[in-house]
C-alpha positions as CSV (number, residue, x, y, z in Angstrom):
1,M,-10.1,1.4,-2.6
2,A,-7.8,0.4,0.2
3,Q,-6.4,3.3,2.3
4,H,-2.8,2.5,1.4
5,N,-3.7,2.6,-2.4
6,E,-5.3,6.1,-1.9
7,L,-2.2,7.3,-0.1
8,G,0.0,5.9,-2.9
9,K,-2.0,7.7,-5.6
10,K,-1.9,10.9,-3.5
11,G,1.9,10.5,-3.2
12,E,2.3,10.1,-6.9
13,Q,0.3,13.2,-7.7
14,L,2.3,15.2,-5.1
15,A,5.5,13.9,-6.7
16,V,4.3,14.9,-10.2
17,D,3.4,18.4,-8.9
18,F,6.8,18.7,-7.1
19,L,8.7,17.7,-10.3
20,L,6.7,20.1,-12.5
21,K,7.5,23.0,-10.1
22,K,11.2,22.1,-10.4
23,G,11.0,22.4,-14.2
24,Y,10.7,18.7,-15.2
25,K,8.6,17.6,-18.1
26,I,6.5,14.5,-17.3
27,L,6.7,12.0,-20.1
28,E,5.0,9.0,-18.6
29,R,3.2,7.9,-15.5
30,N,2.8,4.3,-14.4
31,Y,4.9,3.0,-17.4
32,T,5.0,-0.8,-17.5
33,F,7.4,-3.2,-19.0
34,Q,7.3,-6.9,-18.2
35,K,6.9,-7.0,-14.4
36,A,8.1,-3.5,-13.8
37,E,6.0,-0.4,-13.2
38,V,7.8,3.0,-13.3
39,D,5.9,5.5,-11.3
40,I,7.1,8.6,-13.2
41,I,9.4,9.1,-16.2
42,A,10.4,12.7,-16.4
43,K,12.9,14.8,-18.3
44,I,14.9,17.8,-17.3
45,K,17.4,19.2,-19.9
46,D,19.2,16.2,-21.4
47,T,18.5,13.9,-18.4
48,L,15.8,11.3,-18.2
49,A,14.7,10.7,-14.6
50,I,13.2,7.4,-13.8
51,V,11.4,8.2,-10.6
52,E,10.1,5.7,-8.0
53,V,7.7,7.2,-5.5
54,K,7.5,5.8,-2.0
55,T,4.7,7.2,0.2
56,R,4.2,6.2,3.8
57,S,1.9,7.3,6.6
58,T,4.6,7.0,9.1
59,I,8.4,6.3,9.4
60,E,7.8,4.0,12.3
61,F,9.0,1.0,10.2
62,G,11.7,2.9,8.4
63,N,12.2,5.6,5.7
64,P,10.1,5.2,2.5
65,Q,13.3,4.9,0.3
66,D,14.4,1.9,2.4
67,F,11.6,-0.2,0.9
68,L,13.2,-0.6,-2.6
69,K,14.4,-4.1,-3.1
70,P,17.2,-5.2,-5.5
71,K,14.9,-7.2,-7.7
72,Q,12.6,-4.1,-8.1
73,I,15.6,-2.0,-8.9
74,Q,16.7,-4.4,-11.7
75,R,13.1,-4.3,-13.1
76,L,13.2,-0.5,-13.1
77,V,16.6,-0.6,-14.9
78,N,15.2,-3.0,-17.6
79,A,12.1,-0.8,-18.0
80,A,14.2,2.3,-18.4
81,D,16.4,0.6,-20.9
82,E,13.3,-0.4,-22.9
83,F,11.8,3.1,-22.8
84,V,15.0,4.7,-24.0
85,T,15.4,2.1,-26.8
86,V,11.8,2.2,-28.0
87,N,11.7,6.0,-28.0
88,K,15.2,6.3,-29.6
89,L,16.3,8.8,-26.9
90,D,19.8,10.1,-26.6
91,V,19.8,11.1,-22.9
92,E,21.6,10.6,-19.7
93,V,19.5,8.3,-17.4
94,R,19.2,8.8,-13.7
95,F,17.2,6.9,-11.1
96,D,15.5,9.0,-8.5
97,I,13.4,8.3,-5.4
98,I,10.8,10.7,-4.1
99,A,10.1,9.7,-0.5
100,I,6.9,11.2,0.9
101,V,5.8,10.9,4.5
102,K,2.5,12.1,5.8
103,E,2.9,14.3,8.8
104,G,-0.6,15.2,10.2
105,K,-2.4,16.9,7.4
106,Q,0.9,17.8,5.6
107,F,3.3,15.8,3.5
108,K,7.1,15.9,3.8
109,I,8.7,15.4,0.3
110,E,12.3,14.3,-0.1
111,H,13.8,14.1,-3.6
112,L,16.8,11.7,-3.8
113,E,18.4,12.3,-7.2
114,D,20.6,9.6,-8.6
115,A,19.6,7.3,-5.8
116,F,20.8,4.0,-7.4
117,Y,22.4,2.4,-10.4
118,H,24.1,4.1,-13.3
119,F,24.1,3.1,-17.0
């Protein structure tokens, strides 16, 4: 497996662990709808968090959260809408980004709640 894929998988697991510690319930991982893949769908109280995980080995080329493109955001919105509709959920929906940067042997985790788009 390519090194960046391994880093991405490690980042997603770190994000799941981070959310669980904060009291979130993980409903789905790698949920796909059409061309979108939602890294994590989690719930806390009456809020559904659609979480995009961005993991980088360095911030040399910019912060991880800066790599989310408008087309990708729209796909995530469509996937979230589908998930809510199919599961007949009555929840607030929030879009979060968890940005993870490897610093030596450690990882710095930043959770950006309500990072983009409201519906």
